[in-house]
C-alpha positions in Angstrom: 263.2 264.0 153.6 259.6 263.5 153.4 257.6 261.3 156.1 256.4 258.0 154.1 253.0 256.7 155.4 252.8 253.3 153.9 249.2 252.5 154.8 248.1 255.4 152.8 246.2 254.6 149.7 247.4 255.9 146.5 245.1 258.6 144.6 244.8 258.5 141.0 245.3 262.0 139.2 242.8 261.2 136.7 239.2 262.0 137.2 237.6 259.1 135.2 238.6 255.4 136.0 240.2 253.9 132.7 238.0 251.5 131.1 239.2 248.9 128.6 237.3 248.2 125.6 235.2 250.5 123.6 232.6 252.7 124.6 230.2 251.5 121.6 227.0 250.3 122.5 226.2 246.9 122.4 223.7 247.1 119.7 225.9 248.7 117.6 228.5 245.9 118.0 225.8 243.4 117.1 224.8 245.2 114.0 228.3 245.3 112.9 228.9 241.7 113.5 225.9 240.6 111.3 227.0 242.8 108.5 230.4 241.5 108.8 229.0 238.3 108.6 227.0 239.1 105.4 230.1 240.5 103.8 232.0 237.2 104.5 229.7 234.9 103.0 228.5 237.4 100.3 232.4 237.6 99.1 232.6 233.6 99.4 229.4 233.2 97.3 230.4 235.9 94.9 233.8 234.6 94.3 232.3 230.8 93.8 229.9 232.2 91.3 232.9 233.7 89.0 232.0 237.3 89.9 235.7 238.1 89.9 237.1 235.9 87.5 238.7 238.9 85.6 240.9 239.2 88.5 242.3 235.6 88.3 242.6 234.8 84.5 243.8 231.2 84.1 244.2 230.6 87.7 240.8 228.8 88.6 241.9 227.1 91.4 242.3 230.7 92.7 238.8 231.1 92.9 238.1 227.9 94.9 240.8 228.8 97.2 239.5 232.4 98.2 235.9 231.3 98.2 236.5 228.6 100.7 238.8 230.9 102.6 236.0 233.6 102.9 233.4 231.0 103.7 235.3 229.2 106.3 236.2 232.5 108.0 232.7 233.3 107.6 231.7 230.0 109.3 234.2 230.8 112.2 233.1 234.4 112.9 229.4 232.9 113.1 230.4 230.7 115.6 232.3 233.4 117.6 229.3 235.7 117.4 226.6 233.2 118.5 228.7 231.8 121.4 229.1 235.1 122.4 233.2 234.9 122.1 234.5 238.3 120.6 
């Protein structure tokens, strides 16, 4: 049986320490965040204006529901983006 030394630190077998998150640069994250805000607000605006009316047919209430959903989610994402919460 081996002699166990309890005071010996445990050594990692990996050469690099594990990192959490992505390795994407902060500038790319900011650019992507602004791009997605434009997508959410753009989709909300286009839905309100009737650009996708061919998809809804007689369901005009669906236009207002989806437009509101895109707009509210865009506001939520903008709030999180500008306060720095991701």
